[in-house]
C-alpha positions, -999 to 999 in steps of 0.1 A, spaced: -203 423 -495 -184 401 -519 -150 417 -510 -157 414 -473 -167 378 -476 -135 371 -496 -114 389 -471 -130 370 -442 -125 337 -460 -89 346 -467 -83 356 -431 -97 322 -419 -75 303 -442 -45 323 -430 -53 317 -394 -58 280 -401 -24 279 -419 -7 296 -390 -22 271 -366 -11 242 -388 24 255 -388 24 263 -351 13 228 -342 40 212 -363 68 237 -358 94 223 -334 98 256 -316 79 263 -284 70 298 -273 101 298 -250 123 286 -279 108 312 -303 116 340 -278 151 326 -271 158 324 -309 146 359 -314 168 373 -286 197 351 -298 195 367 -333 192 401 -318 222 397 -296 243 379 -323 235 403 -352 223 435 -337 247 439 -308 275 414 -315 284 418 -352 271 453 -357 281 470 -325 310 447 -316 297 437 -282 315 404 -279 298 394 -246 263 396 -262 277 380 -294 288 349 -273 255 348 -255 235 351 -287 256 323 -303 250 300 -273 213 307 -274 210 300 -311 231 268 -307 208 255 -279 177 263 -300 191 246 -331 203 216 -311 169 212 -294 151 215 -328 173 188 -343 170 163 -314 132 168 -311 126 167 -348 146 135 -353 129 118 -323 94 128 -335 101 116 -370 113 83 -357 84 77 -333 59 89 -359 73 64 -385 69 36 -360 33 46 -352 24 47 -388 37 12 -392 15 1 -363 -15 18 -378 -11 0 -412 -7 -33 -395 -45 -36 -389 -66 -37 -357 -49 -49 -326 -62 -75 -301 -90 -63 -278 -77 -47 -246 -93 -60 -214 -86 -40 -182 -98 -36 -147 -104 -3 -129 -75 7 -108 -51 -19 -121 -21 -12 -144 -25 -29 -178 0 -32 -206 -13 -22 -240 14 -40 -259 27 -8 -275 65 -9 -276 87 18 -289 125 18 -293 143 26 -261 169 46 -279 162 83 -285 182 115 -288 198 127 -255 181 155 -235 147 147 -250 116 140 -230 90 117 -246 54 115 -232 22 98 -243 -13 109 -233 -47 92 -240 -73 116 -252 -100 89 -258 -107 71 -236 -94 89 -206 -66 70 -188 -34 75 -168 -5 65 -191 29 53 -179 58 47 -203 84 24 -188 119 21 -204 135 -13 -203 159 -35 -222 134 -44 -249 122 -8 -254 96 16 -240 64 -2 -230 31 16 -225 9 8 -195 -25 24 -187 -46 27 -155 -83 35 -157 -103 52 -129 -137 42 -142 -151 13 -163 -154 21 -200 -161 6 -234 -146 21 -266 -137 10 -302 -107 33 -307 -77 49 -290 -67 85 -296 -32 92 -283 -13 125 -281 25 122 -284 46 150 -269 83 153 -276 103 181 -260 138 189 -250 147 193 -213 150 231 -216 115 235 -231 129 253 -262 116 228 -287 83 208 -287 63 187 -311 28 174 -305 7 152 -327 -23 128 -324 -26 93 -335 -57 71 -337 -57 33 -334 -87 11 -340 -90 -12 -310 -117 -26 -288 -114 -16 -252 -133 -31 -223 -127 -18 -188 -146 -37 -161 -150 -28 -124 -130 -47 -98 -144 -78 -81 -134 -100 -52 -146 -131 -34 -177 -127 -13 -202 -151 4 -234 -155 -15 -256 -158 15 -266 -121 20 -276 -116 -17 -294 -149 -20 -313 -143 11 -330 -114 -7 -346 -139 -31 -350 -171 -10 -354 -176 27 -331 -206 29 -302 -187 15 -301 -209 -17 -316 -194 -49 -340 -220 -64 -356 -206 -95 -382 -234 -96 -392 -232 -60 -394 -196 -48 -408 -188 -14 -440 -168 -12 -469 -166 12 -474 -167 50 -446 -170 75 -452 -207 84 -417 -222 86 -385 -214 107 -348 -218 103 -316 -204 119 -307 -167 113 -283 -159 86 -265 -126 79 -287 -104 57 -321 -116 70 -345 -89 79 -347 -83 116 -385 -81 115 -386 -119 107 -368 -129 139 -389 -151 162 -383 -133 195 -403 -158 216 -382 -187 205 -351 -166 211 -362 -159 247 -365 -197 253 -335 -210 234 -312 -180 232 -307 -187 195 -317 -165 166 -345 -181 147 -363 -164 117 -397 -172 102 -397 -179 65 -424 -181 39 -439 -214 27 -425 -228 -5 -446 -224 -37 -440 -243 -69 -468 -228 -90 -445 -205 -110 -408 -199 -118 -391 -169 -103 -368 -150 -126 -343 -124 -112 -341 -91 -130 -310 -71 -121 -304 -35 -130 -275 -11 -123 -284 25 -116 -255 47 -128 -242 80 -115 -207 94 -109 -203 74 -76 -216 40 -87 -182 22 -91 -187 2 -59 -223 -8 -69 -209 -19 -103 -183 -41 -85 -211 -58 -65 -231 -63 -98 -202 -79 -115 -196 -102 -86 -232 -112 -85 -231 -123 -121 -198 -141 -120 -204 -159 -87 -237 -173 -98 -256 -155 -71 -283 -145 -96 -292 -181 -102 -297 -198 -135 -325 -177 -149 -317 -140 -148 -315 -108 -169 -293 -78 -164 -295 -42 -176 -279 -9 -169 -284 28 -175 -272 40 -209 -274 5 -224 -299 -7 -250 -290 -43 -248 -300 -68 -221 -280 -97 -209 -300 -129 -205 -280 -156 -187 -250 -144 -208 -220 -134 -187 -201 -120 -217 -229 -96 -226 -233 -87 -189 -197 -77 -187 -200 -56 -218 -231 -38 -203 -211 -31 -172 -183 -15 -193 -207 5 -214 -226 18 -183 -195 36 -171 -200 62 -199 -235 70 -185 -227 95 -157 -262 109 -156 -284 78 -159 -299 80 -124 -323 52 -131 -341 69 -160 -338 37 -181 -354 14 -155 -390 18 -169 -377 9 -204 -359 -21 -190 -390 -34 -173 -410 -29 -205 -384 -48 -226 -383 -78 -202 -421 -77 -197 -419 -74 -160 -445 -95 -142 -448 -93 -104 -460 -129 -103 -429 -143 -120 -401 -117 -115 -380 -104 -87 -363 -70 -94 -328 -65 -79 -314 -29 -81 -278 -19 -76 -273 18 -67 -248 42 -50 -253 59 -17 -262 92 -34 -299 85 -30 -309 121 -38 -296 115 -73 -316 85 -84 -345 79 -60 -368 105 -77 -365 86 -110 -373 51 -96 -399 62 -71 -428 51 -92 -414 16 -97 -409 12 -59 -444 24 -53 -460 -1 -77 -440 -32 -67 -423 -27 -33 -427 -64 -23 -411 -76 -56 -381 -52 -54 -347 -56 -37 -323 -27 -34 -286 -28 -27 -271 6 -17 -233 6 -21 -213 33 -3 -182 40 -24 -163 56 5 -136 35 23 -141 27 60 -123 6 85 -135 -30 87 -140 -27 125 -162 3 123 -194 12 105 -198 37 78 -198 70 97 -195 105 83 -177 131 104 -200 158 91 -229 146 111 -235 149 149 -230 116 168 -267 116 178 -278 109 142 -288 73 134 -261 53 118 -281 43 87 -288 80 79 -252 87 74 -250 65 42 -271 91 24 -258 123 38 -226 122 17 -207 154 8 -226 169 -22 -223 199 -45 -231 232 -29 -263 236 -49 -275 201 -38 -284 200 -1 -289 168 18 -324 155 20 -331 133 50 -367 129 38 -355 106 11 -341 83 37 -374 82 55 -391 75 22 -368 45 16 -376 33 51 -413 35 44 -408 14 12 -390 -12 34 -420 -14 56 -441 -22 26 -419 -52 15 -389 -36 -1 -357 -57 7 -331 -31 15 -294 -38 20 -264 -15 26 -228 -23 16 -198 -3 26 -163 -6 12 -136 -16 37 -103 3 37 -79 -26 37 -89 -47 7 -64 -63 -17 -76 -66 -53 -43 -80 -67 -34 -115 -76 -24 -123 -40 -58 -115 -26 -71 -142 -3 -100 -162 -17 -117 -163 17 -115 -126 25 -148 -107 29 -144 -73 12 -180 -63 18 -197 -55 51 -235 -56 52 -261 -38 73 -298 -40 71 -326 -18 85 -362 -27 92 
């Protein structure tokens, strides 16, 4: 047994050594085969059997391999030396980025390199699309993220190879740096969101509305259809809604929570806008799946929670109960605002109990991440035209083992009949998120059901 264990240990060390050499050897598989055939042609057929054609071919093959090894080796040593200097310089400034936008990381490498050499940079952690642009000042690295993220380090993979693929060197480098990737945001009128908390469309934490429908005002987008005074509409031809009487016996605090899943990016965009635009009022708390902290009237903490929630792909609202216990949810003093994606079948089973207990104190914003034309509603081509429009938000293309469940939509509608404020948001196709975006454009379209 001792001999077998020693042999096994020696074999593992040998394999580890071979892998170490293979990872750092400048020859690729193609280059190794070309060098092998070059030696065979040059020595076996050229010098020994006097085959001058194969001798020339073997010499050319060996020259290409040697030239590629020298160029790739020199370039990799030069880039590796520069990266070691950056690593010893200490932590870099925090990197703040937005999903979908190209952001410069500040990493610059010398533009000069050996000819016929291709240089690439990949990010292993976090995942990002990397672009290396060559300019007069050198090669500058830019990244583009497809999802919000939060990290404390960058793990890069550098690849140097020649154009013929005969020589290749790969190595990894780690940089200590704080990264915060936030969802996109754009201008949006605050009326639809504020109407979920106050009938006048203005969020007043010290004077929330609660009680019987005793007052009236003009209809505003986002108001429930069931509150429209149809008798007054028949006489005046103007939409008038009934609102609740104001009550000043308690302070209303808005509790916002982001339900995370792989298709929650648009919901995160609305959540970010809600905090930054002041639509949540002056007294609010924000939480998200996969996050232990809670942001209490702190915009910086709220942004960090948004970035961290991007790493929770399978939250599905499982942390909502813990969030309510932490903030000590009281139906008499709190209003719960939930942001979720249109994949209702993913998260509704996990928040069903909360909606059952407090339907009148909950508001739900369902954000459809698919792009649609501004002139049309969110419609899926997979459904027959006879289906109701609001059903199609939830019958999104799903995995083959996850069929659509229209019963969940009926369950949401039942919650809305018991007081749940329900809103749908669909992403328009033609929206500009760059610096030239108009401040008065409305990138969200809202629909409500009763």
